[in-house]
LUMBA-472845 format. One record per residue (C-alpha): x, y, z. Coordinates in Angstrom, 3 decimals, always signed. Example, Ala and Ser with C-alpha at 12.3 -4.5 7.8 and 13.67 -1.06 7.14 Angstrom:
2
{east->+12.300, north->-4.500, up->+7.800}
{east->+13.670, north->-1.060, up->+7.140}
***
This chain:
465
{east->+0.000, north->+0.000, up->+0.000}
{east->+1.219, north->+3.492, up->-0.883}
{east->+2.536, north->+5.512, up->+2.024}
{east->+3.190, north->+9.166, up->+2.745}
{east->+6.132, north->+9.844, up->+5.059}
{east->+5.845, north->+6.222, up->+6.201}
{east->+2.115, north->+6.483, up->+6.987}
{east->-0.256, north->+4.403, up->+4.875}
{east->-3.711, north->+5.433, up->+3.653}
{east->-5.485, north->+3.281, up->+6.259}
{east->-3.824, north->+5.062, up->+9.192}
{east->-4.411, north->+8.468, up->+7.614}
{east->-8.079, north->+7.604, up->+7.071}
{east->-8.359, north->+6.546, up->+10.702}
{east->-6.751, north->+9.811, up->+11.841}
{east->-9.132, north->+11.768, up->+9.621}
{east->-12.216, north->+9.981, up->+10.915}
{east->-10.984, north->+10.239, up->+14.488}
{east->-10.415, north->+13.969, up->+14.080}
{east->-13.854, north->+14.668, up->+12.623}
{east->-15.749, north->+12.430, up->+15.040}
{east->-13.955, north->+14.057, up->+17.997}
{east->-15.524, north->+17.352, up->+16.891}
{east->-18.855, north->+15.772, up->+16.061}
{east->-19.413, north->+13.856, up->+19.293}
{east->-19.034, north->+17.003, up->+21.395}
{east->-21.929, north->+18.946, up->+19.862}
{east->-24.656, north->+16.265, up->+19.595}
{east->-23.828, north->+15.100, up->+23.109}
{east->-24.152, north->+18.652, up->+24.410}
{east->-27.370, north->+19.106, up->+22.398}
{east->-28.918, north->+15.963, up->+23.908}
{east->-28.259, north->+17.120, up->+27.453}
{east->-29.097, north->+20.752, up->+26.786}
{east->-32.432, north->+19.987, up->+25.114}
{east->-33.438, north->+17.949, up->+28.183}
{east->-32.402, north->+20.828, up->+30.455}
{east->-34.430, north->+23.335, up->+28.407}
{east->-37.491, north->+21.066, up->+28.421}
{east->-37.199, north->+20.695, up->+32.198}
{east->-37.019, north->+24.473, up->+32.649}
{east->-40.090, north->+25.010, up->+30.485}
{east->-42.081, north->+22.310, up->+32.272}
{east->-41.230, north->+23.774, up->+35.670}
{east->-42.228, north->+27.249, up->+34.480}
{east->-45.445, north->+26.030, up->+32.837}
{east->-46.576, north->+24.371, up->+36.063}
{east->-46.184, north->+27.425, up->+38.246}
{east->-42.432, north->+27.963, up->+38.486}
{east->-40.905, north->+31.444, up->+38.784}
{east->-40.609, north->+33.673, up->+35.709}
{east->-36.821, north->+33.479, up->+35.537}
{east->-37.107, north->+29.803, up->+34.502}
{east->-38.654, north->+31.022, up->+31.260}
{east->-35.832, north->+33.529, up->+30.809}
{east->-33.307, north->+30.746, up->+31.352}
{east->-35.051, north->+28.495, up->+28.830}
{east->-34.832, north->+31.227, up->+26.180}
{east->-31.190, north->+31.877, up->+26.996}
{east->-30.104, north->+28.257, up->+26.671}
{east->-32.242, north->+27.740, up->+23.557}
{east->-30.079, north->+30.273, up->+21.730}
{east->-26.988, north->+28.291, up->+22.696}
{east->-28.727, north->+25.042, up->+21.733}
{east->-29.377, north->+26.439, up->+18.248}
{east->-25.656, north->+26.986, up->+17.608}
{east->-24.628, north->+23.635, up->+19.074}
{east->-27.302, north->+21.765, up->+17.122}
{east->-26.245, north->+23.405, up->+13.853}
{east->-22.574, north->+22.512, up->+14.371}
{east->-23.539, north->+18.932, up->+15.188}
{east->-25.476, north->+18.619, up->+11.929}
{east->-22.616, north->+20.075, up->+9.867}
{east->-19.970, north->+17.801, up->+11.397}
{east->-22.211, north->+14.742, up->+10.951}
{east->-22.520, north->+15.311, up->+7.203}
{east->-18.732, north->+15.262, up->+6.882}
{east->-18.527, north->+11.848, up->+8.547}
{east->-21.020, north->+10.371, up->+6.094}
{east->-18.886, north->+11.728, up->+3.268}
{east->-15.832, north->+9.957, up->+4.672}
{east->-17.615, north->+6.605, up->+4.880}
{east->-18.302, north->+6.805, up->+1.156}
{east->-14.822, north->+7.923, up->+0.146}
{east->-12.399, north->+6.317, up->+2.608}
{east->-14.346, north->+3.321, up->+3.940}
{east->-16.258, north->+1.920, up->+0.970}
{east->-15.495, north->-1.694, up->+1.897}
{east->-16.958, north->-1.073, up->+5.330}
{east->-20.181, north->+0.027, up->+3.653}
{east->-20.236, north->-2.875, up->+1.198}
{east->-19.611, north->-5.562, up->+3.831}
{east->-21.869, north->-4.442, up->+6.683}
{east->-24.006, north->-1.758, up->+5.040}
{east->-26.969, north->-4.153, up->+4.760}
{east->-27.006, north->-4.421, up->+8.550}
{east->-26.093, north->-0.941, up->+9.729}
{east->-27.653, north->+1.108, up->+6.923}
{east->-31.260, north->+0.564, up->+8.054}
{east->-30.391, north->+1.672, up->+11.591}
{east->-29.285, north->+5.060, up->+10.277}
{east->-32.447, north->+5.193, up->+8.178}
{east->-34.531, north->+4.523, up->+11.291}
{east->-32.826, north->+7.485, up->+12.941}
{east->-33.962, north->+9.714, up->+10.069}
{east->-37.499, north->+8.299, up->+10.020}
{east->-38.022, north->+8.640, up->+13.764}
{east->-35.629, north->+10.961, up->+15.565}
{east->-34.840, north->+13.420, up->+12.782}
{east->-38.461, north->+13.839, up->+11.710}
{east->-39.487, north->+14.367, up->+15.345}
{east->-36.802, north->+16.993, up->+15.836}
{east->-37.500, north->+18.690, up->+12.495}
{east->-41.247, north->+18.841, up->+13.164}
{east->-40.874, north->+20.705, up->+16.455}
{east->-37.485, north->+22.431, up->+16.188}
{east->-38.904, north->+25.458, up->+14.377}
{east->-41.538, north->+25.972, up->+17.072}
{east->-38.912, north->+25.625, up->+19.782}
{east->-36.490, north->+28.110, up->+18.207}
{east->-38.832, north->+30.698, up->+16.697}
{east->-42.217, north->+30.251, up->+18.342}
{east->-41.819, north->+31.977, up->+21.686}
{east->-44.346, north->+34.723, up->+20.899}
{east->-46.258, north->+32.923, up->+18.176}
{east->-47.592, north->+29.861, up->+19.989}
{east->-49.255, north->+29.286, up->+23.372}
{east->-46.888, north->+28.303, up->+26.204}
{east->-48.178, north->+24.730, up->+26.411}
{east->-47.431, north->+24.135, up->+22.720}
{east->-43.963, north->+25.633, up->+22.955}
{east->-43.238, north->+23.466, up->+25.989}
{east->-44.512, north->+20.431, up->+24.106}
{east->-42.138, north->+21.309, up->+21.261}
{east->-39.208, north->+21.530, up->+23.672}
{east->-40.076, north->+18.129, up->+25.145}
{east->-40.430, north->+16.630, up->+21.643}
{east->-37.026, north->+17.965, up->+20.597}
{east->-35.472, north->+16.536, up->+23.768}
{east->-37.049, north->+13.144, up->+23.035}
{east->-35.920, north->+13.388, up->+19.425}
{east->-32.289, north->+14.028, up->+20.331}
{east->-32.368, north->+11.127, up->+22.806}
{east->-33.959, north->+8.883, up->+20.173}
{east->-31.243, north->+9.882, up->+17.738}
{east->-28.686, north->+8.781, up->+20.315}
{east->-30.584, north->+5.501, up->+20.663}
{east->-30.134, north->+4.603, up->+16.982}
{east->-26.548, north->+5.818, up->+16.739}
{east->-25.576, north->+3.842, up->+19.841}
{east->-27.420, north->+0.780, up->+18.531}
{east->-25.331, north->+0.887, up->+15.349}
{east->-22.100, north->+1.596, up->+17.193}
{east->-22.765, north->-1.115, up->+19.775}
{east->-23.387, north->-3.631, up->+17.001}
{east->-19.892, north->-2.896, up->+15.697}
{east->-18.559, north->-3.909, up->+19.123}
{east->-20.832, north->-6.908, up->+19.758}
{east->-22.332, north->-8.018, up->+16.422}
{east->-25.471, north->-10.166, up->+16.678}
{east->-28.533, north->-11.140, up->+14.667}
{east->-26.818, north->-11.419, up->+11.283}
{east->-25.536, north->-13.955, up->+8.785}
{east->-22.573, north->-13.761, up->+6.405}
{east->-22.945, north->-14.762, up->+2.760}
{east->-20.078, north->-14.296, up->+0.310}
{east->-18.302, north->-12.028, up->+2.784}
{east->-21.306, north->-9.711, up->+3.223}
{east->-23.458, north->-9.436, up->+6.359}
{east->-27.242, north->-9.769, up->+6.093}
{east->-29.761, north->-9.058, up->+8.855}
{east->-31.522, north->-12.088, up->+10.324}
{east->-33.041, north->-10.803, up->+13.596}
{east->-33.566, north->-7.046, up->+13.915}
{east->-34.267, north->-7.161, up->+17.636}
{east->-30.928, north->-8.877, up->+18.236}
{east->-29.186, north->-6.401, up->+15.937}
{east->-30.636, north->-3.379, up->+17.725}
{east->-30.493, north->-4.769, up->+21.255}
{east->-27.124, north->-6.430, up->+20.823}
{east->-25.230, north->-7.578, up->+23.943}
{east->-23.421, north->-4.304, up->+24.680}
{east->-26.172, north->-1.867, up->+23.659}
{east->-28.023, north->-1.491, up->+27.011}
{east->-24.784, north->-0.700, up->+28.848}
{east->-23.271, north->+1.479, up->+26.131}
{east->-26.466, north->+3.499, up->+25.590}
{east->-27.060, north->+4.087, up->+29.296}
{east->-23.422, north->+4.999, up->+29.884}
{east->-23.381, north->+7.451, up->+26.975}
{east->-26.683, north->+9.140, up->+27.815}
{east->-25.609, north->+9.718, up->+31.406}
{east->-22.342, north->+11.153, up->+30.051}
{east->-24.259, north->+13.672, up->+27.918}
{east->-26.317, north->+14.832, up->+30.897}
{east->-23.224, north->+15.101, up->+33.091}
{east->-21.418, north->+17.106, up->+30.420}
{east->-24.299, north->+19.543, up->+30.084}
{east->-24.740, north->+19.766, up->+33.854}
{east->-21.137, north->+20.882, up->+34.248}
{east->-21.538, north->+23.597, up->+31.600}
{east->-24.720, north->+24.858, up->+33.256}
{east->-23.138, north->+24.636, up->+36.711}
{east->-19.978, north->+26.482, up->+35.638}
{east->-22.064, north->+29.217, up->+34.008}
{east->-24.151, north->+29.679, up->+37.148}
{east->-21.036, north->+29.785, up->+39.329}
{east->-19.564, north->+32.426, up->+37.016}
{east->-22.617, north->+34.645, up->+37.354}
{east->-22.670, north->+34.229, up->+41.143}
{east->-19.050, north->+35.346, up->+41.382}
{east->-19.877, north->+38.354, up->+39.194}
{east->-23.056, north->+39.103, up->+41.196}
{east->-25.102, north->+39.000, up->+37.967}
{east->-28.411, north->+37.272, up->+37.188}
{east->-28.597, north->+36.004, up->+40.759}
{east->-31.928, north->+34.161, up->+40.513}
{east->-30.967, north->+32.478, up->+37.240}
{east->-27.480, north->+31.648, up->+38.539}
{east->-28.818, north->+29.979, up->+41.684}
{east->-31.193, north->+27.859, up->+39.612}
{east->-28.364, north->+26.761, up->+37.326}
{east->-26.110, north->+25.918, up->+40.256}
{east->-28.863, north->+24.004, up->+42.084}
{east->-29.894, north->+21.972, up->+39.035}
{east->-26.313, north->+21.340, up->+37.950}
{east->-25.190, north->+20.188, up->+41.379}
{east->-28.275, north->+18.034, up->+41.796}
{east->-27.616, north->+16.240, up->+38.521}
{east->-23.947, north->+15.719, up->+39.366}
{east->-24.720, north->+14.406, up->+42.842}
{east->-27.170, north->+11.849, up->+41.416}
{east->-25.733, north->+10.917, up->+38.032}
{east->-21.981, north->+10.895, up->+38.709}
{east->-22.162, north->+8.065, up->+41.302}
{east->-24.748, north->+6.285, up->+39.129}
{east->-22.340, north->+6.515, up->+36.191}
{east->-19.721, north->+4.658, up->+38.235}
{east->-22.206, north->+1.822, up->+38.836}
{east->-23.222, north->+1.707, up->+35.161}
{east->-19.555, north->+1.763, up->+34.182}
{east->-18.935, north->-1.286, up->+36.369}
{east->-21.697, north->-3.254, up->+34.606}
{east->-20.368, north->-2.030, up->+31.268}
{east->-16.917, north->-3.317, up->+32.227}
{east->-18.262, north->-6.776, up->+33.057}
{east->-20.002, north->-6.875, up->+29.680}
{east->-16.798, north->-5.813, up->+27.922}
{east->-14.827, north->-8.491, up->+29.753}
{east->-17.235, north->-11.081, up->+28.373}
{east->-17.310, north->-9.870, up->+24.770}
{east->-14.057, north->-7.911, up->+24.266}
{east->-11.486, north->-9.339, up->+26.688}
{east->-8.549, north->-7.887, up->+24.739}
{east->-9.910, north->-4.373, up->+25.356}
{east->-10.080, north->-5.018, up->+29.113}
{east->-6.519, north->-6.323, up->+29.069}
{east->-5.400, north->-3.131, up->+27.314}
{east->-7.367, north->-0.905, up->+29.705}
{east->-5.604, north->-2.541, up->+32.651}
{east->-2.226, north->-2.943, up->+30.875}
{east->-2.524, north->-6.566, up->+31.976}
{east->+0.037, north->-8.670, up->+30.117}
{east->+0.153, north->-12.042, up->+31.923}
{east->-2.685, north->-14.152, up->+33.269}
{east->-0.489, north->-15.746, up->+35.908}
{east->-2.590, north->-15.060, up->+38.989}
{east->-4.760, north->-12.384, up->+40.586}
{east->-4.339, north->-9.070, up->+38.769}
{east->-3.066, north->-5.898, up->+40.367}
{east->-4.757, north->-2.561, up->+39.772}
{east->-2.214, north->-0.564, up->+37.793}
{east->-2.522, north->+3.047, up->+38.928}
{east->+0.271, north->+4.252, up->+36.681}
{east->+2.678, north->+2.657, up->+34.241}
{east->+4.240, north->+3.105, up->+30.844}
{east->+3.134, north->+0.102, up->+28.745}
{east->+6.046, north->-1.196, up->+26.673}
{east->+4.518, north->-2.890, up->+23.639}
{east->+7.809, north->-4.265, up->+22.345}
{east->+8.891, north->-5.809, up->+25.647}
{east->+5.308, north->-6.809, up->+26.562}
{east->+5.560, north->-5.379, up->+30.061}
{east->+4.951, north->-2.192, up->+32.033}
{east->+7.665, north->+0.263, up->+32.941}
{east->+7.583, north->+2.414, up->+36.117}
{east->+4.536, north->+0.514, up->+37.316}
{east->+2.640, north->+1.579, up->+40.429}
{east->+0.016, north->-1.025, up->+41.302}
{east->-2.130, north->-2.352, up->+44.132}
{east->-2.093, north->-6.168, up->+44.383}
{east->-5.354, north->-8.085, up->+43.765}
{east->-7.433, north->-4.908, up->+43.412}
{east->-7.568, north->-5.266, up->+39.625}
{east->-9.121, north->-8.713, up->+40.007}
{east->-11.660, north->-7.400, up->+42.496}
{east->-12.747, north->-4.553, up->+40.215}
{east->-12.767, north->-6.523, up->+36.949}
{east->-14.102, north->-9.900, up->+38.119}
{east->-15.624, north->-8.957, up->+41.524}
{east->-13.413, north->-11.666, up->+43.035}
{east->-10.320, north->-10.863, up->+45.104}
{east->-8.509, north->-13.821, up->+43.534}
{east->-10.217, north->-13.636, up->+40.141}
{east->-8.282, north->-13.961, up->+36.919}
{east->-8.811, north->-12.633, up->+33.417}
{east->-6.920, north->-12.973, up->+30.176}
{east->-3.784, north->-10.924, up->+29.625}
{east->-2.544, north->-9.305, up->+26.434}
{east->-0.085, north->-12.155, up->+25.839}
{east->-3.059, north->-14.493, up->+25.486}
{east->-3.914, north->-12.731, up->+22.216}
{east->-1.898, north->-12.700, up->+19.017}
{east->-0.014, north->-9.411, up->+18.550}
{east->-2.120, north->-8.596, up->+15.488}
{east->-5.300, north->-9.016, up->+17.564}
{east->-4.323, north->-6.639, up->+20.367}
{east->-5.579, north->-3.039, up->+20.537}
{east->-3.056, north->-0.216, up->+20.983}
{east->-2.310, north->-0.397, up->+24.694}
{east->-0.934, north->+3.032, up->+25.651}
{east->-3.801, north->+5.286, up->+24.430}
{east->-6.455, north->+2.944, up->+25.831}
{east->-4.646, north->+2.644, up->+29.176}
{east->-4.079, north->+6.388, up->+29.655}
{east->-7.429, north->+7.622, up->+28.323}
{east->-9.288, north->+5.251, up->+30.622}
{east->-7.514, north->+6.759, up->+33.609}
{east->-8.318, north->+10.259, up->+32.405}
{east->-11.992, north->+9.294, up->+32.146}
{east->-12.107, north->+7.641, up->+35.560}
{east->-10.147, north->+10.437, up->+37.221}
{east->-12.505, north->+13.083, up->+35.865}
{east->-15.480, north->+10.941, up->+36.827}
{east->-14.236, north->+10.865, up->+40.423}
{east->-13.793, north->+14.643, up->+40.252}
{east->-17.447, north->+14.989, up->+39.180}
{east->-18.573, north->+12.876, up->+42.128}
{east->-16.502, north->+15.048, up->+44.474}
{east->-17.925, north->+18.267, up->+42.984}
{east->-21.492, north->+17.027, up->+43.276}
{east->-21.220, north->+15.799, up->+46.855}
{east->-19.235, north->+18.824, up->+48.040}
{east->-21.701, north->+21.195, up->+46.430}
{east->-24.726, north->+19.491, up->+47.948}
{east->-23.040, north->+19.504, up->+51.379}
{east->-22.376, north->+23.257, up->+51.136}
{east->-25.880, north->+23.852, up->+49.824}
{east->-27.523, north->+22.032, up->+52.733}
{east->-25.294, north->+23.912, up->+55.195}
{east->-26.377, north->+27.202, up->+53.514}
{east->-22.765, north->+28.075, up->+52.766}
{east->-22.722, north->+27.480, up->+49.016}
{east->-23.043, north->+31.080, up->+47.832}
{east->-20.330, north->+32.340, up->+50.173}
{east->-17.863, north->+29.552, up->+49.359}
{east->-15.824, north->+31.408, up->+46.735}
{east->-13.046, north->+28.826, up->+47.161}
{east->-15.533, north->+26.344, up->+45.658}
{east->-17.308, north->+28.584, up->+43.143}
{east->-14.154, north->+30.022, up->+41.587}
{east->-12.665, north->+26.733, up->+40.286}
{east->-16.206, north->+25.539, up->+39.558}
{east->-16.729, north->+28.454, up->+37.163}
{east->-13.851, north->+27.097, up->+35.051}
{east->-14.873, north->+23.443, up->+35.224}
{east->-17.060, north->+23.477, up->+32.088}
{east->-14.529, north->+21.500, up->+29.919}
{east->-14.330, north->+18.588, up->+32.384}
{east->-17.339, north->+16.746, up->+30.964}
{east->-16.201, north->+17.175, up->+27.362}
{east->-12.710, north->+15.876, up->+28.145}
{east->-14.110, north->+12.855, up->+29.995}
{east->-16.529, north->+12.218, up->+27.115}
{east->-13.753, north->+12.266, up->+24.517}
{east->-11.471, north->+10.139, up->+26.680}
{east->-14.187, north->+7.517, up->+27.112}
{east->-14.938, north->+7.500, up->+23.410}
{east->-11.245, north->+6.966, up->+22.628}
{east->-11.117, north->+4.036, up->+25.044}
{east->-14.154, north->+2.500, up->+23.365}
{east->-13.114, north->+2.964, up->+19.746}
{east->-9.350, north->+2.500, up->+19.956}
{east->-9.922, north->-0.479, up->+22.240}
{east->-11.982, north->-2.142, up->+19.486}
{east->-9.004, north->-2.225, up->+17.147}
{east->-7.896, north->-3.989, up->+15.006}
{east->-11.590, north->-4.612, up->+14.239}
{east->-14.037, north->-2.172, up->+12.701}
{east->-16.805, north->-4.722, up->+13.363}
{east->-15.555, north->-6.971, up->+16.144}
{east->-14.735, north->-10.438, up->+14.843}
{east->-16.372, north->-9.677, up->+11.474}
{east->-14.313, north->-7.090, up->+9.589}
{east->-10.832, north->-5.773, up->+10.302}
{east->-10.165, north->-2.073, up->+9.974}
{east->-7.355, north->-2.690, up->+7.488}
{east->-9.782, north->-4.586, up->+5.238}
{east->-12.424, north->-1.840, up->+5.272}
{east->-10.373, north->+0.904, up->+3.642}
{east->-11.167, north->+2.170, up->+0.129}
{east->-8.548, north->+1.893, up->-2.617}
{east->-7.466, north->+5.501, up->-2.144}
{east->-3.980, north->+6.967, up->-2.141}
{east->-2.294, north->+8.230, up->+1.002}
{east->-1.725, north->+11.591, up->-0.694}
{east->-5.432, north->+12.166, up->-1.389}
{east->-6.387, north->+11.253, up->+2.177}
{east->-3.660, north->+13.534, up->+3.550}
{east->-4.877, north->+16.472, up->+1.435}
{east->-8.497, north->+16.031, up->+2.525}
{east->-7.345, north->+15.667, up->+6.139}
{east->-5.438, north->+18.947, up->+5.942}
{east->-8.491, north->+20.676, up->+4.455}
{east->-10.745, north->+19.255, up->+7.168}
{east->-8.407, north->+20.481, up->+9.899}
{east->-8.319, north->+23.970, up->+8.372}
{east->-12.091, north->+24.247, up->+7.881}
{east->-12.942, north->+22.738, up->+11.272}
{east->-10.555, north->+25.011, up->+13.139}
{east->-12.039, north->+28.100, up->+11.482}
{east->-15.738, north->+27.166, up->+11.507}
{east->-15.926, north->+25.600, up->+14.933}
{east->-13.718, north->+28.244, up->+16.532}
{east->-16.237, north->+30.826, up->+15.352}
{east->-19.103, north->+28.687, up->+16.665}
{east->-17.510, north->+28.232, up->+20.072}
{east->-16.702, north->+31.942, up->+20.197}
{east->-20.356, north->+32.682, up->+19.417}
{east->-21.461, north->+30.533, up->+22.330}
{east->-18.916, north->+32.071, up->+24.691}
{east->-20.106, north->+35.563, up->+23.765}
{east->-23.728, north->+34.642, up->+24.428}
{east->-22.780, north->+33.211, up->+27.812}
{east->-20.805, north->+36.371, up->+28.582}
{east->-23.877, north->+38.476, up->+27.817}
{east->-26.073, north->+36.253, up->+29.967}
{east->-29.829, north->+35.668, up->+30.156}
{east->-31.728, north->+38.838, up->+29.299}
{east->-35.250, north->+39.885, up->+30.164}
{east->-37.812, north->+39.039, up->+27.495}
{east->-38.426, north->+41.976, up->+25.133}
{east->-42.005, north->+42.882, up->+24.366}
{east->-41.510, north->+43.177, up->+20.621}
{east->-42.543, north->+39.827, up->+19.057}
{east->-40.040, north->+40.344, up->+16.243}
{east->-37.136, north->+40.871, up->+18.615}
{east->-34.743, north->+38.544, up->+20.402}
{east->-36.982, north->+35.545, up->+21.248}
{east->-37.842, north->+34.822, up->+17.610}
{east->-34.263, north->+34.950, up->+16.358}
{east->-32.078, north->+32.625, up->+18.421}
{east->-28.739, north->+33.862, up->+17.070}
{east->-29.488, north->+37.563, up->+17.337}
{east->-27.987, north->+37.749, up->+20.814}
{east->-24.637, north->+36.621, up->+19.488}
{east->-24.918, north->+39.019, up->+16.560}
{east->-25.607, north->+41.927, up->+18.917}
{east->-22.699, north->+40.892, up->+21.133}
{east->-20.445, north->+40.691, up->+18.083}
{east->-21.367, north->+44.225, up->+17.102}
{east->-20.699, north->+45.429, up->+20.633}
{east->-17.298, north->+43.725, up->+20.663}
{east->-16.346, north->+45.366, up->+17.373}
{east->-17.182, north->+48.897, up->+18.530}
***
């Protein structure tokens, strides 16, 4: 295969897809959580909540509009790559996965499209109950979209309900395809991650306003709701993650071995807190580990054993170092979320939360934590699946299109340039809207509420003058 600077087309295509999906996963995940938050605000306001809940719903809807748009744009690019760089992937398993993406369009996308216009532009044009219904429908639509995407992705990890004829997969049992062995754990884990990510953004924004003594009522609501979600969902995520790990041990034991940097199945496994996995020597350097704790966590048995990396052929092992380190980033940030949630609730109940600047100040800068944990977890999942694109069915190296390394490198460079420009502007837009904060509702029906991006446009004009 042709190479460019020693890198073949397959690796370049993987880098390109990894780069674009890293951008894409951030915005739909944020949109899923944010749409649920907006729907909750509107429901609380509709059933007798204070007026500032409505102001908050309008404020976050403007941010949702930008995030949703960037998610749609980045998703189109990924579909383009499947057709150009991964044509064999489509030809081999397209019969099985293609309908799942079609179901997303027929259910989730149509639901979102039917009510999105009302949610974004109908504040003064529809009765409150209908606008709230639209917000709830959009939240359900984004969650349903995640359902189908995670069903397809989970099938690639634990294929089921299919048959292979002449090297091509054909669906046999749609229920087994959709509800494949890892789907319940993967879907639950991912949905909780989206809500945690959004909760941290909302919480950090509220803490920022409290420190600035601005929008006090709105800020307290954001802090209360954000802390409440963290206190409940972060510990729950640890429990779900444990079940997900047991499922992965059963169906993808090589991934678990890479996560733990576990080379030899020669007795109870230690929990490796830190190490530098040496692929060539098949051992860990500078290892810091706790004896038997790895066995307890992975198998729920103090003396339990599980397969090591040496039990798999070298060509069947996932890359160890990125999986090992990214897992620890994810877990470390997850523990930080638990600590934030519990500390915040403790201060709240002691009526010391709003005076605890030592807590609010770092909290106001904690908004990236959820996104970093989300990306780290996704890297563990997808890199840990290698060398398979569909586990046990199709290898990644066999799914690549007959394209040259030069053409993939050129398109990769263009993607990096466009993404950096477009998404930097989008993120700047969002940051400017957050800086401006939730504003009182204007009386003019043609003003701010009916044009979600106008706040950012006004802020841009102010920044330029």
